[in-house]
C-alpha positions as a Markdown table, in Angstrom:
| # | Residue | x | y | z |
|---|---|---|---|---|
| 1 | Met | 51.8 | -51.0 | -20.9 |
| 2 | Ser | 50.5 | -47.6 | -19.9 |
| 3 | Asn | 47.4 | -46.1 | -21.6 |
| 4 | Phe | 48.9 | -42.7 | -21.5 |
| 5 | Thr | 51.7 | -40.9 | -23.4 |
| 6 | Asp | 52.3 | -38.1 | -21.0 |
| 7 | Pro | 55.1 | -39.2 | -18.5 |
| 8 | Phe | 53.4 | -37.4 | -15.7 |
| 9 | Leu | 50.2 | -39.3 | -16.1 |
| 10 | Gln | 52.1 | -42.5 | -16.6 |
| 11 | Ser | 53.7 | -41.9 | -13.3 |
| 12 | Ile | 50.4 | -41.3 | -11.6 |
| 13 | Glu | 48.9 | -44.4 | -13.2 |
| 14 | Thr | 51.8 | -46.4 | -11.8 |
| 15 | Arg | 51.2 | -45.1 | -8.4 |
| 16 | Leu | 47.4 | -45.6 | -8.5 |
| 17 | Asn | 48.2 | -49.2 | -9.0 |
| 18 | Asp | 50.6 | -49.4 | -6.0 |
| 19 | Ser | 49.6 | -51.7 | -3.2 |
| 20 | Asp | 50.4 | -49.0 | -0.7 |
| 21 | Val | 47.3 | -46.8 | 0.1 |
| 22 | Gly | 49.4 | -43.8 | 1.1 |
| 23 | Ile | 51.1 | -43.8 | -2.2 |
| 24 | Arg | 47.7 | -44.1 | -4.1 |
| 25 | Arg | 46.4 | -41.2 | -2.1 |
| 26 | Val | 49.3 | -38.9 | -2.9 |
| 27 | Ala | 48.9 | -39.8 | -6.5 |
| 28 | Val | 45.3 | -38.7 | -6.4 |
| 29 | Met | 46.4 | -35.3 | -5.0 |
| 30 | Asp | 49.0 | -34.9 | -7.7 |
| 31 | Leu | 46.3 | -35.3 | -10.4 |
| 32 | Val | 45.3 | -31.6 | -10.1 |
| 33 | Asp | 48.7 | -30.6 | -11.3 |
| 34 | Ser | 48.1 | -32.1 | -14.7 |
| 35 | Pro | 46.5 | -29.9 | -17.4 |
| 36 | Glu | 45.8 | -32.9 | -19.6 |
| 37 | Pro | 42.1 | -33.8 | -20.1 |
| 38 | Ala | 43.1 | -37.5 | -20.0 |
| 39 | Ala | 43.8 | -37.0 | -16.3 |
| 40 | Val | 40.0 | -37.5 | -15.8 |
| 41 | Glu | 40.4 | -41.2 | -16.7 |
| 42 | Leu | 42.8 | -41.5 | -13.8 |
| 43 | Leu | 40.4 | -39.7 | -11.5 |
| 44 | Ile | 37.7 | -42.3 | -12.4 |
| 45 | Met | 40.2 | -45.0 | -11.6 |
| 46 | Ala | 40.8 | -43.5 | -8.2 |
| 47 | Leu | 37.0 | -43.0 | -7.5 |
| 48 | Ser | 36.7 | -46.8 | -7.8 |
| 49 | Asp | 39.7 | -47.6 | -5.6 |
| 50 | Val | 39.1 | -50.5 | -3.1 |
| 51 | Asp | 40.2 | -48.1 | -0.2 |
| 52 | Ala | 37.7 | -45.6 | 1.1 |
| 53 | Ala | 40.4 | -43.0 | 1.9 |
| 54 | Val | 41.6 | -43.0 | -1.7 |
| 55 | Arg | 38.0 | -42.7 | -3.0 |
| 56 | Met | 37.4 | -39.9 | -0.6 |
| 57 | Glu | 40.5 | -38.1 | -1.8 |
| 58 | Ala | 39.4 | -38.5 | -5.4 |
| 59 | Ala | 36.0 | -37.0 | -4.6 |
| 60 | Lys | 37.7 | -33.9 | -3.2 |
| 61 | Val | 39.8 | -33.6 | -6.4 |
| 62 | Ile | 36.7 | -33.5 | -8.6 |
| 63 | Asp | 36.1 | -29.8 | -8.0 |
| 64 | Glu | 39.6 | -29.1 | -9.4 |
| 65 | Phe | 38.6 | -30.3 | -12.8 |
| 66 | Glu | 36.7 | -28.3 | -15.3 |
| 67 | Pro | 33.3 | -30.0 | -15.7 |
| 68 | Val | 33.4 | -29.8 | -19.6 |
| 69 | Asp | 36.7 | -31.6 | -19.5 |
| 70 | Met | 35.3 | -34.4 | -17.5 |
| 71 | Met | 32.0 | -35.1 | -19.3 |
| 72 | Asp | 33.1 | -37.2 | -22.1 |
| 73 | Ala | 35.3 | -39.5 | -20.0 |
| 74 | Leu | 32.7 | -39.8 | -17.3 |
| 75 | Val | 29.9 | -40.7 | -19.8 |
| 76 | Asp | 32.2 | -43.2 | -21.5 |
| 77 | Ala | 33.0 | -44.7 | -18.1 |
| 78 | Leu | 29.2 | -45.4 | -17.5 |
| 79 | Thr | 29.5 | -48.2 | -20.1 |
| 80 | Ser | 32.6 | -49.7 | -18.5 |
| 81 | Thr | 32.6 | -53.5 | -17.9 |
| 82 | Asp | 33.8 | -52.7 | -14.4 |
| 83 | Glu | 30.8 | -52.1 | -12.1 |
| 84 | Ala | 33.0 | -50.1 | -9.6 |
| 85 | Val | 34.0 | -47.7 | -12.4 |
| 86 | Arg | 30.5 | -47.3 | -13.7 |
| 87 | Asn | 29.2 | -46.5 | -10.2 |
| 88 | Ala | 32.1 | -44.1 | -9.6 |
| 89 | Ala | 31.5 | -42.3 | -12.9 |
| 90 | Ala | 27.7 | -42.1 | -12.1 |
| 91 | Asn | 28.4 | -40.6 | -8.6 |
| 92 | Ala | 30.8 | -38.1 | -10.1 |
| 93 | Leu | 28.3 | -37.0 | -12.7 |
| 94 | Ala | 25.7 | -36.4 | -10.1 |
| 95 | Asp | 28.1 | -34.2 | -8.1 |
| 96 | Leu | 28.9 | -31.9 | -11.1 |
| 97 | Lys | 25.8 | -29.7 | -10.9 |
| 98 | Asp | 27.2 | -27.4 | -13.5 |
| 99 | Gln | 24.8 | -26.3 | -16.4 |
| 100 | Thr | 27.7 | -26.0 | -18.8 |
| 101 | Val | 27.6 | -29.8 | -19.2 |
| 102 | Ala | 23.9 | -30.0 | -19.8 |
| 103 | Pro | 24.1 | -30.3 | -23.6 |
| 104 | Ala | 26.5 | -33.3 | -23.3 |
| 105 | Leu | 24.2 | -34.9 | -20.8 |
| 106 | Leu | 21.1 | -34.3 | -23.0 |
| 107 | Ala | 23.0 | -35.9 | -25.9 |
| 108 | Ala | 23.7 | -38.9 | -23.8 |
| 109 | Leu | 20.0 | -39.6 | -23.4 |
| 110 | Ser | 19.8 | -40.6 | -27.0 |
| 111 | Gly | 21.0 | -44.2 | -26.1 |
| 112 | Asp | 19.2 | -47.0 | -24.5 |
| 113 | Asp | 21.5 | -48.3 | -21.8 |
| 114 | Pro | 19.4 | -48.2 | -18.6 |
| 115 | Phe | 22.4 | -47.6 | -16.4 |
| 116 | Val | 23.6 | -44.7 | -18.6 |
| 117 | Leu | 20.1 | -43.2 | -18.8 |
| 118 | Thr | 19.6 | -43.4 | -15.0 |
| 119 | Ala | 22.9 | -41.8 | -14.3 |
| 120 | Val | 22.5 | -39.0 | -16.8 |
| 121 | Leu | 18.9 | -38.2 | -15.6 |
| 122 | Arg | 20.1 | -38.2 | -12.0 |
| 123 | Ala | 22.8 | -35.7 | -13.0 |
| 124 | Leu | 20.3 | -33.5 | -14.9 |
| 125 | Lys | 17.8 | -33.4 | -12.0 |
| 126 | Pro | 19.4 | -30.7 | -9.8 |
| 127 | Met | 20.3 | -28.6 | -12.8 |
| 128 | Arg | 16.6 | -27.9 | -13.7 |
| 129 | Ile | 17.2 | -27.8 | -17.4 |
| 130 | Lys | 14.0 | -27.1 | -19.2 |
| 131 | Glu | 15.2 | -28.9 | -22.3 |
| 132 | Ala | 15.3 | -32.1 | -20.3 |
| 133 | Arg | 11.5 | -32.1 | -20.0 |
| 134 | Val | 10.8 | -33.7 | -23.4 |
| 135 | His | 13.3 | -36.4 | -22.8 |
| 136 | Ala | 12.0 | -37.1 | -19.3 |
| 137 | Ile | 8.4 | -37.4 | -20.5 |
| 138 | Glu | 9.5 | -39.9 | -23.3 |
| 139 | Leu | 11.5 | -41.9 | -20.7 |
| 140 | Leu | 8.4 | -42.3 | -18.4 |
| 141 | Gln | 7.6 | -45.1 | -20.9 |
| 142 | His | 11.0 | -46.8 | -20.6 |
| 143 | Ala | 11.0 | -50.5 | -19.7 |
| 144 | Asp | 13.4 | -50.1 | -16.9 |
| 145 | Ala | 11.9 | -48.9 | -13.6 |
| 146 | Ser | 15.2 | -47.0 | -12.5 |
| 147 | Val | 15.0 | -44.9 | -15.7 |
| 148 | Arg | 11.4 | -44.2 | -15.1 |
| 149 | Arg | 12.0 | -43.1 | -11.5 |
| 150 | Glu | 14.8 | -40.8 | -12.4 |
| 151 | Ala | 12.7 | -39.3 | -15.2 |
| 152 | Val | 10.0 | -38.5 | -12.6 |
| 153 | Gly | 12.7 | -36.9 | -10.5 |
| 154 | Val | 13.7 | -34.6 | -13.4 |
| 155 | Leu | 10.1 | -33.5 | -14.0 |
| 156 | Gly | 9.5 | -33.0 | -10.2 |
| 157 | Tyr | 12.7 | -30.8 | -9.9 |
| 158 | Leu | 11.4 | -28.6 | -12.8 |
| 159 | Gln | 8.3 | -27.8 | -10.8 |
| 160 | Glu | 6.2 | -26.9 | -13.8 |
| 161 | Val | 2.4 | -27.1 | -13.7 |
| 162 | Glu | 2.4 | -28.6 | -17.2 |
| 163 | Asn | 4.1 | -31.7 | -16.0 |
| 164 | Leu | 1.5 | -32.5 | -13.4 |
| 165 | Pro | -0.7 | -34.7 | -15.7 |
| 166 | Gln | 2.2 | -37.0 | -16.5 |
| 167 | Leu | 3.3 | -37.2 | -12.8 |
| 168 | Ile | -0.2 | -37.8 | -11.6 |
| 169 | Ala | -0.6 | -40.6 | -14.2 |
| 170 | Val | 2.7 | -42.3 | -13.1 |
| 171 | Ala | 1.6 | -42.0 | -9.5 |
| 172 | Ala | -1.5 | -43.8 | -10.2 |
| 173 | His | -0.5 | -46.4 | -12.8 |
| 174 | Asp | 3.1 | -47.3 | -12.9 |
| 175 | Asp | 3.8 | -51.0 | -12.3 |
| 176 | Asp | 6.7 | -50.2 | -9.9 |
| 177 | Ser | 5.9 | -49.1 | -6.4 |
| 178 | Glu | 9.2 | -47.1 | -6.2 |
| 179 | Val | 8.4 | -45.2 | -9.3 |
| 180 | Arg | 4.8 | -44.5 | -7.9 |
| 181 | Arg | 6.3 | -43.4 | -4.5 |
| 182 | Thr | 8.7 | -41.0 | -6.3 |
| 183 | Ala | 5.9 | -39.6 | -8.4 |
| 184 | Val | 3.6 | -39.1 | -5.4 |
| 185 | Gly | 6.5 | -37.4 | -3.6 |
| 186 | Thr | 6.9 | -34.8 | -6.4 |
| 187 | Leu | 3.3 | -33.7 | -6.4 |
| 188 | Val | 3.9 | -31.4 | -3.3 |
| 189 | Tyr | 5.3 | -28.6 | -5.5 |
| 190 | Ala | 1.7 | -28.1 | -6.7 |
| 191 | Thr | -1.2 | -26.5 | -4.8 |
| 192 | Ser | -3.6 | -28.5 | -2.8 |
| 193 | Ser | -6.4 | -27.8 | -5.3 |
| 194 | Gln | -4.3 | -29.2 | -8.1 |
| 195 | Val | -3.3 | -32.4 | -6.5 |
| 196 | Ser | -5.7 | -33.2 | -3.7 |
| 197 | Glu | -7.5 | -35.9 | -5.7 |
| 198 | Pro | -4.5 | -37.8 | -6.9 |
| 199 | Leu | -2.9 | -37.6 | -3.3 |
| 200 | Ile | -6.1 | -39.0 | -1.8 |
| 201 | Ala | -6.3 | -41.6 | -4.4 |
| 202 | Ala | -2.9 | -42.7 | -3.6 |
| 203 | Leu | -4.0 | -43.7 | -0.2 |
| 204 | Asn | -5.6 | -46.8 | -1.8 |
| 205 | Asp | -2.2 | -47.9 | -3.1 |
| 206 | Asp | -1.2 | -51.4 | -1.9 |
| 207 | Asn | 2.4 | -50.4 | -1.1 |
| 208 | Trp | 3.0 | -48.9 | 2.3 |
| 209 | Gln | 5.8 | -46.7 | 1.2 |
| 210 | Val | 3.6 | -45.0 | -1.4 |
| 211 | Leu | 1.0 | -44.6 | 1.4 |
| 212 | Val | 3.6 | -42.8 | 3.6 |
| 213 | Glu | 4.5 | -40.5 | 0.7 |
| 214 | Ala | 0.8 | -39.6 | 0.0 |
| 215 | Ile | 0.1 | -39.0 | 3.7 |
| 216 | Lys | 3.2 | -36.8 | 4.0 |
| 217 | Gly | 2.0 | -34.7 | 0.9 |
| 218 | Ile | -1.4 | -34.4 | 2.3 |
| 219 | Gly | -0.2 | -33.1 | 5.6 |
| 220 | Arg | 2.2 | -30.7 | 3.9 |
| 221 | Leu | -0.4 | -29.3 | 1.6 |
| 222 | Lys | -3.0 | -29.3 | 4.4 |
| 223 | Ile | -5.6 | -31.1 | 2.3 |
| 224 | Thr | -8.5 | -31.1 | 4.9 |
| 225 | Asp | -10.8 | -33.2 | 2.6 |
| 226 | Ala | -8.5 | -36.2 | 3.4 |
| 227 | Ile | -9.2 | -36.2 | 7.2 |
| 228 | Gln | -11.4 | -39.3 | 7.1 |
| 229 | Pro | -9.0 | -41.4 | 5.0 |
| 230 | Leu | -6.2 | -40.3 | 7.4 |
| 231 | Ile | -8.2 | -41.3 | 10.4 |
| 232 | Glu | -8.6 | -44.8 | 8.8 |
| 233 | Lys | -4.9 | -45.0 | 8.3 |
| 234 | Thr | -4.2 | -44.6 | 12.0 |
| 235 | Ser | -5.2 | -48.2 | 12.7 |
| 236 | Gly | -4.8 | -51.6 | 11.0 |
| 237 | Gln | -1.7 | -50.5 | 9.1 |
| 238 | Arg | 2.1 | -50.7 | 9.3 |
| 239 | Trp | 3.3 | -48.6 | 12.1 |
| 240 | Glu | 5.1 | -46.3 | 9.7 |
| 241 | Val | 1.8 | -45.6 | 7.9 |
| 242 | Met | 0.0 | -45.0 | 11.2 |
| 243 | Glu | 2.8 | -42.7 | 12.5 |
| 244 | Lys | 2.7 | -40.5 | 9.4 |
| 245 | Ala | -1.2 | -40.4 | 9.5 |
| 246 | Ala | -1.1 | -39.2 | 13.0 |
| 247 | Glu | 1.5 | -36.5 | 12.0 |
| 248 | Ser | -0.6 | -35.3 | 9.1 |
| 249 | Ile | -3.8 | -35.2 | 11.2 |
| 250 | Gly | -1.9 | -32.8 | 13.5 |
| 251 | Lys | -0.9 | -30.6 | 10.5 |
| 252 | Leu | -4.5 | -30.4 | 9.4 |
| 253 | Gly | -5.5 | -29.2 | 12.9 |
| 254 | Leu | -9.0 | -30.6 | 12.8 |
| 255 | Ile | -10.7 | -31.9 | 15.9 |
| 256 | Asp | -12.3 | -34.7 | 14.0 |
| 257 | Gly | -9.0 | -36.6 | 14.2 |
| 258 | Ile | -8.8 | -36.3 | 18.0 |
| 259 | Pro | -10.4 | -39.7 | 18.9 |
| 260 | Ala | -8.2 | -41.6 | 16.4 |
| 261 | Leu | -5.1 | -39.9 | 17.8 |
| 262 | Gly | -6.3 | -40.8 | 21.4 |
| 263 | Ala | -6.6 | -44.4 | 20.3 |
| 264 | Cys | -2.9 | -44.3 | 19.2 |
| 265 | Ile | -1.9 | -43.2 | 22.8 |
| 266 | Thr | -1.9 | -46.9 | 24.0 |
| 267 | Asn | -0.2 | -48.4 | 21.0 |
| 268 | Pro | 2.9 | -50.5 | 21.9 |
| 269 | Ile | 5.0 | -48.6 | 19.2 |
| 270 | Ser | 6.5 | -45.6 | 21.0 |
| 271 | Asn | 7.1 | -43.7 | 17.8 |
| 272 | Leu | 3.4 | -43.8 | 17.0 |
| 273 | Arg | 2.5 | -42.7 | 20.5 |
| 274 | Lys | 4.9 | -39.8 | 20.2 |
| 275 | Ala | 3.4 | -38.8 | 16.9 |
| 276 | Ala | -0.1 | -38.9 | 18.3 |
| 277 | Val | 0.8 | -36.8 | 21.3 |
| 278 | Ala | 2.5 | -34.2 | 19.2 |
| 279 | Ala | -0.4 | -34.2 | 16.8 |
| 280 | Leu | -2.8 | -33.5 | 19.8 |
| 281 | Gly | -0.6 | -30.7 | 20.8 |
| 282 | Glu | -0.7 | -29.2 | 17.3 |
| 283 | Ile | -4.5 | -29.4 | 17.2 |
| 284 | Ser | -4.6 | -27.7 | 20.7 |
| 285 | His | -8.2 | -28.5 | 21.6 |
| 286 | Thr | -9.2 | -29.4 | 25.2 |
| 287 | Asp | -10.8 | -32.6 | 23.8 |
| 288 | Gly | -7.3 | -34.0 | 23.7 |
| 289 | Leu | -6.5 | -33.5 | 27.3 |
| 290 | Gln | -8.0 | -36.8 | 28.4 |
| 291 | Phe | -5.5 | -38.6 | 26.1 |
| 292 | Ile | -2.6 | -36.4 | 27.1 |
| 293 | Ala | -3.4 | -37.4 | 30.7 |
| 294 | Val | -2.6 | -41.0 | 29.7 |
| 295 | Ala | 0.5 | -40.1 | 27.9 |
| 296 | Leu | 1.9 | -38.2 | 30.9 |
| 297 | Asp | 2.3 | -41.6 | 32.6 |
| 298 | Asp | 3.9 | -43.3 | 29.6 |
| 299 | Asn | 6.9 | -45.6 | 30.2 |
| 300 | Asp | 8.8 | -43.8 | 27.5 |
| 301 | Pro | 10.4 | -40.5 | 28.7 |
| 302 | Asp | 10.2 | -38.9 | 25.2 |
| 303 | Val | 6.4 | -39.5 | 25.2 |
| 304 | Arg | 6.0 | -38.0 | 28.7 |
| 305 | Lys | 8.1 | -34.9 | 27.6 |
| 306 | Leu | 6.0 | -34.4 | 24.6 |
| 307 | Ala | 2.8 | -34.9 | 26.7 |
| 308 | Arg | 3.9 | -32.1 | 29.0 |
| 309 | Trp | 4.5 | -29.8 | 26.0 |
| 310 | Ala | 1.1 | -30.7 | 24.5 |
| 311 | Lys | -0.6 | -30.1 | 27.8 |
| 312 | Asp | 0.8 | -26.7 | 28.1 |
| 313 | Lys | 0.1 | -25.8 | 24.5 |
| 314 | Ile | -3.6 | -27.0 | 24.8 |
| 315 | Glu | -4.1 | -25.2 | 28.1 |
| 316 | Thr | -2.5 | -21.9 | 26.8 |
| 317 | Ala | -4.7 | -22.1 | 23.7 |
| 318 | Asp | -7.8 | -22.6 | 25.7 |
| 319 | Lys | -7.0 | -19.6 | 27.9 |
| 320 | Val | -6.5 | -17.4 | 24.8 |
| 321 | Thr | -9.9 | -18.7 | 23.4 |
| 322 | Ser | -11.7 | -18.1 | 26.7 |
| 323 | Ala | -10.2 | -14.7 | 27.1 |
| 324 | Gly | -11.3 | -13.8 | 23.5 |
C-alpha cells in the first residue's frame, strides 16, 4: 500500500521502486512537477537509491524544492532506521545553505541523538547563524566526538573573537584527536598575537594530524616565535609532519631554518625534498645555494625543476640586495 494519497505521488513512488534504473531516474525528474510538500519524502527515497545515477539525479532536483518545505521531512529522516536514508537526509541538509531554514535547524538541536545533532550542526555551519553560538558552545561538552567536532566547526565559521577561549580549550584538552585537530584548524581566523601560544602548544600534541594542523596555522599566520619548534619537527617525525614543517619554515622566511631544510634535501621522501627546496626558494638567501646544488642532481624531475626555480629566485634576490 502506498504512503501517499495523491495519485501523481503514488505513481512516482511505484516507479522509484521499479527494478529499471532508467525508470527510477525519470521518476526523480518528474518529482519537480509536484506541488505537494510530501514529494520531499520521495526525494529522500531517491537520494538513498542503490544506483549512483539515480542519487545524482535526486541531488540535482534538490534545488527545485523550497528549503522550508524540505526541512521537516529531512529532519524526520535523520532518525530513520534505514542508514542510507539517514545519510541521504544529512547530505541534503548540508546542501541547503538557506538561512530561512535556520530556525527549524536550531530547534532540532534540542534533542540528544548524536547523528541528528551532527547533521544539523553541519548544515548550520556555512550559514554563519549567530544564534547557533550558544548551542555550539553547549555541545562542546557532548559525549559524542562527532557532535563536538561539528560544534567546533560552527564556532570556527562564525569567526568571532569571543569564541576563541572555547576553541583554544578544545584544541588543548579534548579527548578526541579529530576534535582537537578541527579546533586547531579553526584558530587561523584570529591574529597571530591571539593564537600564537595555543598553536605552538599544539606542537606538543601526540597526534600527527593535530601537529600538521598546528604547523599549517603557524605558517599561515607567520608566527616567527615558532621557528625553533618547527625546525625540530623537520626530523624524527612522520614525513607528513616534516613536510608541513618545511613549508611553514619557508613561509616564515627566516634564515635560521636553512640548515634544517638543507638536511631534508637528502631525505628519501620526495615530497619532503620538494617542500624543503621550495622553502629555501621562499627564504631566498644565499646560504641555501649549497643545498640547492644538491637538489639540482636529484633523481626526481619535480625536485630538479623546483631547484632550478629556487636557484634563480635566490640569485635574483641576491642581486637586488647587492645593488641596494
